[in-house]
N, CA, C, O and the ligand as a Tripos MOL2 file, in Angstrom:
@<TRIPOS>MOLECULE
protein
  233   231    59     0     0
PROTEIN
NO_CHARGES

@<TRIPOS>ATOM
      1 N          -9.6630   30.7980   11.6490 N.3       1 MET1
      2 CA         -8.3460   30.1850   11.6150 C.3       1 MET1
      3 C          -8.1860   29.4110   10.3150 C.2       1 MET1
      4 O          -9.0650   28.6460    9.9160 O.2       1 MET1
      5 N          -7.0910   29.6160    9.6880 N.am      2 VAL2
      6 CA         -6.8550   28.9810    8.3900 C.3       2 VAL2
      7 C          -5.9320   27.7880    8.5800 C.2       2 VAL2
      8 O          -4.8390   27.9150    9.1330 O.2       2 VAL2
      9 N          -6.3710   26.6540    8.1270 N.am      3 ALA3
     10 CA         -5.5340   25.4630    8.1970 C.3       3 ALA3
     11 C          -4.5480   25.4810    7.0340 C.2       3 ALA3
     12 O          -4.9310   25.6360    5.8750 O.2       3 ALA3
     13 N          -3.2990   25.3230    7.3620 N.am      4 VAL4
     14 CA         -2.2650   25.2970    6.3230 C.3       4 VAL4
     15 C          -1.8740   23.8510    6.0840 C.2       4 VAL4
     16 O          -1.3980   23.1580    6.9830 O.2       4 VAL4
     17 N          -2.0770   23.4250    4.8890 N.am      5 THR5
     18 CA         -1.6770   22.0580    4.5450 C.3       5 THR5
     19 C          -0.5690   22.1320    3.5160 C.2       5 THR5
     20 O          -0.6090   22.9210    2.5720 O.2       5 THR5
     21 N           0.4070   21.2960    3.7280 N.am      6 ARG6
     22 CA          1.5230   21.2330    2.7790 C.3       6 ARG6
     23 C           1.4830   19.8680    2.1040 C.2       6 ARG6
     24 O           1.4140   18.8300    2.7620 O.2       6 ARG6
     25 N           1.5250   19.8950    0.8290 N.am      7 THR7
     26 CA          1.5620   18.6380    0.0860 C.3       7 THR7
     27 C           2.7860   18.6400   -0.8030 C.2       7 THR7
     28 O           3.1560   19.6670   -1.3720 O.2       7 THR7
     29 N           3.4010   17.5020   -0.9140 N.am      8 LEU8
     30 CA          4.5420   17.3580   -1.8020 C.3       8 LEU8
     31 C           4.0470   17.1440   -3.2180 C.2       8 LEU8
     32 O           3.0260   16.4960   -3.4480 O.2       8 LEU8
     33 N           4.7750   17.6870   -4.1440 N.am      9 SER9
     34 CA          4.4490   17.3820   -5.5330 C.3       9 SER9
     35 C           4.7480   15.9150   -5.7850 C.2       9 SER9
     36 O           5.5720   15.3260   -5.0850 O.2       9 SER9
     37 N           4.1060   15.3230   -6.7560 N.am     10 PRO10
     38 CA          4.3770   13.8990   -7.0300 C.3      10 PRO10
     39 C           5.8500   13.6410   -7.3070 C.2      10 PRO10
     40 O           6.3680   12.5840   -6.9470 O.2      10 PRO10
     41 N           6.5300   14.5830   -7.9380 N.am     11 VAL11
     42 CA          7.9550   14.3850   -8.2440 C.3      11 VAL11
     43 C           8.7650   14.3310   -6.9560 C.2      11 VAL11
     44 O           9.6110   13.4510   -6.7920 O.2      11 VAL11
     45 N           8.5130   15.2710   -6.0340 N.am     12 LEU12
     46 CA          9.2600   15.2800   -4.7820 C.3      12 LEU12
     47 C           8.9470   14.0580   -3.9450 C.2      12 LEU12
     48 O           9.8380   13.4960   -3.3070 O.2      12 LEU12
     49 N           7.6770   13.6360   -3.9400 N.am     13 ALA13
     50 CA          7.3210   12.4460   -3.1750 C.3      13 ALA13
     51 C           8.0360   11.2300   -3.7460 C.2      13 ALA13
     52 O           8.4940   10.3710   -2.9920 O.2      13 ALA13
     53 N           8.1350   11.1470   -5.0580 N.am     14 GLY14
     54 CA          8.8510   10.0390   -5.6840 C.3      14 GLY14
     55 C          10.3260   10.0630   -5.3510 C.2      14 GLY14
     56 O          10.9250    9.0130   -5.1180 O.2      14 GLY14
     57 N          10.9250   11.2510   -5.3240 N.am     15 GLU15
     58 CA         12.3480   11.3510   -4.9770 C.3      15 GLU15
     59 C          12.5830   10.9650   -3.5310 C.2      15 GLU15
     60 O          13.5900   10.3370   -3.2030 O.2      15 GLU15
     61 N          11.6570   11.3400   -2.6700 N.am     16 ARG16
     62 CA         11.8170   10.9630   -1.2610 C.3      16 ARG16
     63 C          11.7150    9.4510   -1.0930 C.2      16 ARG16
     64 O          12.4740    8.8590   -0.3260 O.2      16 ARG16
     65 N          10.7900    8.8320   -1.7990 N.am     17 LEU17
     66 CA         10.6650    7.3780   -1.7390 C.3      17 LEU17
     67 C          11.9380    6.7180   -2.2720 C.2      17 LEU17
     68 O          12.4190    5.7360   -1.7070 O.2      17 LEU17
     69 N          12.4800    7.2660   -3.3670 N.am     18 ASN18
     70 CA         13.7300    6.7160   -3.8940 C.3      18 ASN18
     71 C          14.8480    6.8340   -2.8700 C.2      18 ASN18
     72 O          15.6250    5.8960   -2.6900 O.2      18 ASN18
     73 N          14.9360    7.9660   -2.2050 N.am     19 ALA19
     74 CA         15.9990    8.1580   -1.2130 C.3      19 ALA19
     75 C          15.8530    7.1700   -0.0660 C.2      19 ALA19
     76 O          16.8430    6.6130    0.4070 O.2      19 ALA19
     77 N          14.6240    6.9490    0.3820 N.am     20 VAL20
     78 CA         14.3920    5.9960    1.4720 C.3      20 VAL20
     79 C          14.7720    4.5910    1.0370 C.2      20 VAL20
     80 O          15.4060    3.8560    1.7930 O.2      20 VAL20
     81 N          14.3900    4.2130   -0.1770 N.am     21 LEU21
     82 CA         14.7010    2.8660   -0.6590 C.3      21 LEU21
     83 C          16.2050    2.6620   -0.8150 C.2      21 LEU21
     84 O          16.7320    1.6170   -0.4330 O.2      21 LEU21
     85 N          16.8950    3.6500   -1.3710 N.am     22 VAL22
     86 CA         18.3420    3.5160   -1.5470 C.3      22 VAL22
     87 C          19.0250    3.4200   -0.1860 C.2      22 VAL22
     88 O          19.9200    2.5960   -0.0010 O.2      22 VAL22
     89 N          18.6140    4.2520    0.7630 N.am     23 ALA23
     90 CA         19.2270    4.2080    2.0940 C.3      23 ALA23
     91 C          18.9630    2.8770    2.7720 C.2      23 ALA23
     92 O          19.8470    2.3290    3.4300 O.2      23 ALA23
     93 N          17.7370    2.3420    2.6150 N.am     24 ALA24
     94 CA         17.4070    1.0630    3.2400 C.3      24 ALA24
     95 C          18.2230   -0.0690    2.6240 C.2      24 ALA24
     96 O          18.7170   -0.9440    3.3350 O.2      24 ALA24
     97 N          18.3630   -0.0490    1.2990 N.am     25 ILE25
     98 CA         19.1270   -1.1110    0.6320 C.3      25 ILE25
     99 C          20.5960   -1.0350    1.0400 C.2      25 ILE25
    100 O          21.2200   -2.0580    1.3250 O.2      25 ILE25
    101 N          21.1420    0.1730    1.0660 N.am     26 LEU26
    102 CA         22.5460    0.3130    1.4690 C.3      26 LEU26
    103 C          22.7450   -0.1200    2.9200 C.2      26 LEU26
    104 O          23.7110   -0.8140    3.2400 O.2      26 LEU26
    105 N          21.8350    0.2880    3.7890 N.am     27 GLY27
    106 CA         21.9740   -0.0580    5.1990 C.3      27 GLY27
    107 C          21.8380   -1.5470    5.4400 C.2      27 GLY27
    108 O          22.6280   -2.1420    6.1730 O.2      27 GLY27
    109 N          20.8280   -2.1500    4.8180 N.am     28 LEU28
    110 CA         20.6480   -3.5930    4.9930 C.3      28 LEU28
    111 C          21.8010   -4.3550    4.3530 C.2      28 LEU28
    112 O          22.2450   -5.3760    4.8800 O.2      28 LEU28
    113 N          22.2850   -3.8600    3.2200 N.am     29 GLY29
    114 CA         23.4330   -4.5070    2.5760 C.3      29 GLY29
    115 C          24.6490   -4.4750    3.4770 C.2      29 GLY29
    116 O          25.3630   -5.4680    3.6150 O.2      29 GLY29
    117 N          24.8790   -3.3160    4.0940 N.am     30 LEU30
    118 CA         26.0210   -3.2030    5.0070 C.3      30 LEU30
    119 C          25.8550   -4.1450    6.1920 C.2      30 LEU30
    120 O          26.8050   -4.8120    6.6030 O.2      30 LEU30
    121 N          24.6510   -4.1940    6.7350 N.am     31 LEU31
    122 CA         24.3890   -5.0460    7.8950 C.3      31 LEU31
    123 C          24.5960   -6.5220    7.5520 C.2      31 LEU31
    124 O          25.2680   -7.2480    8.2850 O.2      31 LEU31
    125 N          24.0140   -6.9590    6.4370 N.am     32 PHE32
    126 CA         24.1060   -8.3730    6.1080 C.3      32 PHE32
    127 C          25.5060   -8.7500    5.6230 C.2      32 PHE32
    128 O          26.0030   -9.8340    5.9300 O.2      32 PHE32
    129 N          26.1400   -7.8460    4.8600 N.am     33 MET33
    130 CA         27.4830   -8.1660    4.3860 C.3      33 MET33
    131 C          28.4500   -8.2960    5.5500 C.2      33 MET33
    132 O          29.2920   -9.1940    5.5700 O.2      33 MET33
    133 N          28.3290   -7.4020    6.5160 N.am     34 SER34
    134 CA         29.2270   -7.5050    7.6670 C.3      34 SER34
    135 C          28.8130   -8.6580    8.5680 C.2      34 SER34
    136 O          29.6650   -9.2980    9.1850 O.2      34 SER34
    137 N          27.5230   -8.9270    8.6500 N.am     35 GLY35
    138 CA         27.0470  -10.0040    9.5030 C.3      35 GLY35
    139 C          27.4420  -11.3780    8.9950 C.2      35 GLY35
    140 O          27.6880  -12.2900    9.7860 O.2      35 GLY35
    141 N          27.5050  -11.5300    7.6830 N.am     36 PHE36
    142 CA         27.8650  -12.8170    7.1080 C.3      36 PHE36
    143 C          29.2840  -12.8430    6.5850 C.2      36 PHE36
    144 O          29.6680  -13.7630    5.8620 O.2      36 PHE36
    145 N          30.0580  -11.8490    6.9430 N.am     37 SER37
    146 CA         31.4320  -11.7930    6.4590 C.3      37 SER37
    147 C          32.2630  -12.9000    7.0920 C.2      37 SER37
    148 O          32.0960  -13.1960    8.2750 O.2      37 SER37
    149 N          33.1610  -13.5190    6.3180 N.am     38 PRO38
    150 CA         34.0310  -14.5340    6.8950 C.3      38 PRO38
    151 C          35.1160  -13.9300    7.7890 C.2      38 PRO38
    152 O          35.7310  -14.6380    8.5860 O.2      38 PRO38
    153 N          35.3480  -12.6340    7.6560 N.am     39 ALA39
    154 CA         36.3560  -11.9970    8.5120 C.3      39 ALA39
    155 C          35.8260  -11.9430    9.9440 C.2      39 ALA39
    156 O          34.7870  -11.3360   10.2030 O.2      39 ALA39
    157 N          36.5390  -12.5770   10.8650 N.am     40 ALA40
    158 CA         36.0520  -12.7120   12.2370 C.3      40 ALA40
    159 C          35.8740  -11.3530   12.9150 C.2      40 ALA40
    160 O          34.8860  -11.1290   13.6150 O.2      40 ALA40
    161 N          36.8170  -10.4640   12.7100 N.am     41 ALA41
    162 CA         36.7390   -9.1720   13.3910 C.3      41 ALA41
    163 C          35.5210   -8.3850   12.9220 C.2      41 ALA41
    164 O          34.8270   -7.7650   13.7270 O.2      41 ALA41
    165 N          35.2670   -8.4130   11.6200 N.am     42 LEU42
    166 CA         34.1150   -7.6840   11.0810 C.3      42 LEU42
    167 C          32.8210   -8.3240   11.5530 C.2      42 LEU42
    168 O          31.8690   -7.6320   11.9140 O.2      42 LEU42
    169 N          32.7940   -9.6410   11.5480 N.am     43 HIS43
    170 CA         31.5930  -10.3460   12.0020 C.3      43 HIS43
    171 C          31.3280  -10.0570   13.4860 C.2      43 HIS43
    172 O          30.1910   -9.7960   13.8780 O.2      43 HIS43
    173 N          32.3660  -10.1050   14.2920 N.am     44 ASN44
    174 CA         32.1830   -9.8610   15.7210 C.3      44 ASN44
    175 C          31.7340   -8.4300   15.9930 C.2      44 ASN44
    176 O          30.9370   -8.1830   16.8980 O.2      44 ASN44
    177 N          32.2470   -7.4960   15.2120 N.am     45 ALA45
    178 CA         31.8340   -6.1040   15.3970 C.3      45 ALA45
    179 C          30.3520   -5.9540   15.0850 C.2      45 ALA45
    180 O          29.6290   -5.2930   15.8310 O.2      45 ALA45
    181 N          29.8920   -6.5570   13.9970 N.am     46 ALA46
    182 CA         28.4700   -6.4840   13.6520 C.3      46 ALA46
    183 C          27.6350   -7.2120   14.6900 C.2      46 ALA46
    184 O          26.5390   -6.7670   15.0320 O.2      46 ALA46
    185 N          28.1450   -8.3270   15.1920 N.am     47 HIS47
    186 CA         27.4360   -9.1110   16.1900 C.3      47 HIS47
    187 C          27.2870   -8.3200   17.4900 C.2      47 HIS47
    188 O          26.2080   -8.2760   18.0820 O.2      47 HIS47
    189 N          28.3750   -7.7030   17.9210 N.am     48 ASP48
    190 CA         28.3210   -6.8960   19.1340 C.3      48 ASP48
    191 C          27.3560   -5.7310   18.9700 C.2      48 ASP48
    192 O          26.6300   -5.3900   19.9040 O.2      48 ASP48
    193 N          27.3450   -5.1150   17.7830 N.am     49 TRP49
    194 CA         26.4470   -3.9990   17.5370 C.3      49 TRP49
    195 C          25.0090   -4.4680   17.6490 C.2      49 TRP49
    196 O          24.1700   -3.7780   18.2280 O.2      49 TRP49
    197 N          24.7200   -5.6380   17.0970 N.am     50 ARG50
    198 CA         23.3410   -6.1440   17.1780 C.3      50 ARG50
    199 C          22.9340   -6.3690   18.6290 C.2      50 ARG50
    200 O          21.8250   -6.0060   19.0200 O.2      50 ARG50
    201 N          23.8130   -6.9620   19.4300 N.am     51 HIS51
    202 CA         23.4650   -7.1850   20.8300 C.3      51 HIS51
    203 C          23.2980   -5.8690   21.5650 C.2      51 HIS51
    204 O          22.4130   -5.7320   22.4090 O.2      51 HIS51
    205 N          24.1490   -4.8950   21.2470 N.am     52 ALA52
    206 CA         24.0690   -3.6020   21.9200 C.3      52 ALA52
    207 C          22.7560   -2.8950   21.6150 C.2      52 ALA52
    208 O          22.2850   -2.0910   22.4190 O.2      52 ALA52
    209 N          22.1560   -3.1880   20.4560 N.am     53 HIS53
    210 CA         20.9220   -2.5210   20.0620 C.3      53 HIS53
    211 C          19.7060   -3.4290   20.1750 C.2      53 HIS53
    212 O          18.6590   -3.1470   19.5910 O.2      53 HIS53
    213 N          19.8410   -4.5150   20.9220 N.am     54 ASN54
    214 CA         18.7140   -5.4230   21.2220 C.3      54 ASN54
    215 C          18.0960   -6.0290   19.9690 C.2      54 ASN54
    216 O          16.8930   -6.2860   19.9330 O.2      54 ASN54
    217 N          18.9130   -6.2590   18.9390 N.am     55 PHE55
    218 CA         18.4080   -6.9980   17.7960 C.3      55 PHE55
    219 C          18.3080   -8.4550   18.1920 C.2      55 PHE55
    220 O          19.1800   -8.9620   18.8970 O.2      55 PHE55
    221 N          17.2610   -9.1420   17.7510 N.am     56 PRO56
    222 CA         17.1940  -10.5830   18.0220 C.3      56 PRO56
    223 C          18.3270  -11.2820   17.3100 C.2      56 PRO56
    224 O          18.5950  -11.0360   16.1340 O.2      56 PRO56
    225 N          18.9830  -12.1520   18.0390 N.am     57 CYS57
    226 CA         20.1650  -12.7850   17.4610 C.3      57 CYS57
    227 C          20.1320  -14.2840   17.6960 C.2      57 CYS57
    228 O          19.7290  -15.0350   16.8080 O.2      57 CYS57
    229 N          20.5450  -14.7320   18.8620 N.am     58 HIS58
    230 CA         20.5710  -16.1620   19.1320 C.3      58 HIS58
    231 C          20.1260  -16.4040   20.5650 C.2      58 HIS58
    232 O          20.0720  -17.5500   21.0090 O.2      58 HIS58
    233 ZN         24.3910  -12.8710   19.1450 Zn       59 ZN59
@<TRIPOS>BOND
     1     1     2 1
     2     2     3 1
     3     3     4 2
     4     3     5 am
     5     5     6 1
     6     6     7 1
     7     7     8 2
     8     7     9 am
     9     9    10 1
    10    10    11 1
    11    11    12 2
    12    11    13 am
    13    13    14 1
    14    14    15 1
    15    15    16 2
    16    15    17 am
    17    17    18 1
    18    18    19 1
    19    19    20 2
    20    19    21 am
    21    21    22 1
    22    22    23 1
    23    23    24 2
    24    23    25 am
    25    25    26 1
    26    26    27 1
    27    27    28 2
    28    27    29 am
    29    29    30 1
    30    30    31 1
    31    31    32 2
    32    31    33 am
    33    33    34 1
    34    34    35 1
    35    35    36 2
    36    35    37 am
    37    37    38 1
    38    38    39 1
    39    39    40 2
    40    39    41 am
    41    41    42 1
    42    42    43 1
    43    43    44 2
    44    43    45 am
    45    45    46 1
    46    46    47 1
    47    47    48 2
    48    47    49 am
    49    49    50 1
    50    50    51 1
    51    51    52 2
    52    51    53 am
    53    53    54 1
    54    54    55 1
    55    55    56 2
    56    55    57 am
    57    57    58 1
    58    58    59 1
    59    59    60 2
    60    59    61 am
    61    61    62 1
    62    62    63 1
    63    63    64 2
    64    63    65 am
    65    65    66 1
    66    66    67 1
    67    67    68 2
    68    67    69 am
    69    69    70 1
    70    70    71 1
    71    71    72 2
    72    71    73 am
    73    73    74 1
    74    74    75 1
    75    75    76 2
    76    75    77 am
    77    77    78 1
    78    78    79 1
    79    79    80 2
    80    79    81 am
    81    81    82 1
    82    82    83 1
    83    83    84 2
    84    83    85 am
    85    85    86 1
    86    86    87 1
    87    87    88 2
    88    87    89 am
    89    89    90 1
    90    90    91 1
    91    91    92 2
    92    91    93 am
    93    93    94 1
    94    94    95 1
    95    95    96 2
    96    95    97 am
    97    97    98 1
    98    98    99 1
    99    99   100 2
   100    99   101 am
   101   101   102 1
   102   102   103 1
   103   103   104 2
   104   103   105 am
   105   105   106 1
   106   106   107 1
   107   107   108 2
   108   107   109 am
   109   109   110 1
   110   110   111 1
   111   111   112 2
   112   111   113 am
   113   113   114 1
   114   114   115 1
   115   115   116 2
   116   115   117 am
   117   117   118 1
   118   118   119 1
   119   119   120 2
   120   119   121 am
   121   121   122 1
   122   122   123 1
   123   123   124 2
   124   123   125 am
   125   125   126 1
   126   126   127 1
   127   127   128 2
   128   127   129 am
   129   129   130 1
   130   130   131 1
   131   131   132 2
   132   131   133 am
   133   133   134 1
   134   134   135 1
   135   135   136 2
   136   135   137 am
   137   137   138 1
   138   138   139 1
   139   139   140 2
   140   139   141 am
   141   141   142 1
   142   142   143 1
   143   143   144 2
   144   143   145 am
   145   145   146 1
   146   146   147 1
   147   147   148 2
   148   147   149 am
   149   149   150 1
   150   150   151 1
   151   151   152 2
   152   151   153 am
   153   153   154 1
   154   154   155 1
   155   155   156 2
   156   155   157 am
   157   157   158 1
   158   158   159 1
   159   159   160 2
   160   159   161 am
   161   161   162 1
   162   162   163 1
   163   163   164 2
   164   163   165 am
   165   165   166 1
   166   166   167 1
   167   167   168 2
   168   167   169 am
   169   169   170 1
   170   170   171 1
   171   171   172 2
   172   171   173 am
   173   173   174 1
   174   174   175 1
   175   175   176 2
   176   175   177 am
   177   177   178 1
   178   178   179 1
   179   179   180 2
   180   179   181 am
   181   181   182 1
   182   182   183 1
   183   183   184 2
   184   183   185 am
   185   185   186 1
   186   186   187 1
   187   187   188 2
   188   187   189 am
   189   189   190 1
   190   190   191 1
   191   191   192 2
   192   191   193 am
   193   193   194 1
   194   194   195 1
   195   195   196 2
   196   195   197 am
   197   197   198 1
   198   198   199 1
   199   199   200 2
   200   199   201 am
   201   201   202 1
   202   202   203 1
   203   203   204 2
   204   203   205 am
   205   205   206 1
   206   206   207 1
   207   207   208 2
   208   207   209 am
   209   209   210 1
   210   210   211 1
   211   211   212 2
   212   211   213 am
   213   213   214 1
   214   214   215 1
   215   215   216 2
   216   215   217 am
   217   217   218 1
   218   218   219 1
   219   219   220 2
   220   219   221 am
   221   221   222 1
   222   222   223 1
   223   223   224 2
   224   223   225 am
   225   225   226 1
   226   226   227 1
   227   227   228 2
   228   227   229 am
   229   229   230 1
   230   230   231 1
   231   231   232 2
@<TRIPOS>SUBSTRUCTURE
     1 MET1         2 RESIDUE 1 A MET
     2 VAL2         6 RESIDUE 1 A VAL
     3 ALA3        10 RESIDUE 1 A ALA
     4 VAL4        14 RESIDUE 1 A VAL
     5 THR5        18 RESIDUE 1 A THR
     6 ARG6        22 RESIDUE 1 A ARG
     7 THR7        26 RESIDUE 1 A THR
     8 LEU8        30 RESIDUE 1 A LEU
     9 SER9        34 RESIDUE 1 A SER
    10 PRO10       38 RESIDUE 1 A PRO
    11 VAL11       42 RESIDUE 1 A VAL
    12 LEU12       46 RESIDUE 1 A LEU
    13 ALA13       50 RESIDUE 1 A ALA
    14 GLY14       54 RESIDUE 1 A GLY
    15 GLU15       58 RESIDUE 1 A GLU
    16 ARG16       62 RESIDUE 1 A ARG
    17 LEU17       66 RESIDUE 1 A LEU
    18 ASN18       70 RESIDUE 1 A ASN
    19 ALA19       74 RESIDUE 1 A ALA
    20 VAL20       78 RESIDUE 1 A VAL
    21 LEU21       82 RESIDUE 1 A LEU
    22 VAL22       86 RESIDUE 1 A VAL
    23 ALA23       90 RESIDUE 1 A ALA
    24 ALA24       94 RESIDUE 1 A ALA
    25 ILE25       98 RESIDUE 1 A ILE
    26 LEU26      102 RESIDUE 1 A LEU
    27 GLY27      106 RESIDUE 1 A GLY
    28 LEU28      110 RESIDUE 1 A LEU
    29 GLY29      114 RESIDUE 1 A GLY
    30 LEU30      118 RESIDUE 1 A LEU
    31 LEU31      122 RESIDUE 1 A LEU
    32 PHE32      126 RESIDUE 1 A PHE
    33 MET33      130 RESIDUE 1 A MET
    34 SER34      134 RESIDUE 1 A SER
    35 GLY35      138 RESIDUE 1 A GLY
    36 PHE36      142 RESIDUE 1 A PHE
    37 SER37      146 RESIDUE 1 A SER
    38 PRO38      150 RESIDUE 1 A PRO
    39 ALA39      154 RESIDUE 1 A ALA
    40 ALA40      158 RESIDUE 1 A ALA
    41 ALA41      162 RESIDUE 1 A ALA
    42 LEU42      166 RESIDUE 1 A LEU
    43 HIS43      170 RESIDUE 1 A HIS
    44 ASN44      174 RESIDUE 1 A ASN
    45 ALA45      178 RESIDUE 1 A ALA
    46 ALA46      182 RESIDUE 1 A ALA
    47 HIS47      186 RESIDUE 1 A HIS
    48 ASP48      190 RESIDUE 1 A ASP
    49 TRP49      194 RESIDUE 1 A TRP
    50 ARG50      198 RESIDUE 1 A ARG
    51 HIS51      202 RESIDUE 1 A HIS
    52 ALA52      206 RESIDUE 1 A ALA
    53 HIS53      210 RESIDUE 1 A HIS
    54 ASN54      214 RESIDUE 1 A ASN
    55 PHE55      218 RESIDUE 1 A PHE
    56 PRO56      222 RESIDUE 1 A PRO
    57 CYS57      226 RESIDUE 1 A CYS
    58 HIS58      230 RESIDUE 1 A HIS
    59 ZN59       233 GROUP 0 **** ****
């Protein structure tokens, strides 16, 4: 039996890491910007979403 191993080239691995970092920064930015927004409706929507997903809140 031949074991098949797949390895990413260093370039592809770097691009995947970049994609993960960009997505994480955008997602966290959206979460924090809406969470700390002075607009009550936007803040409440983010707050409700956090409670719905069992994020620690208050
Ligand atoms: Zn809360």
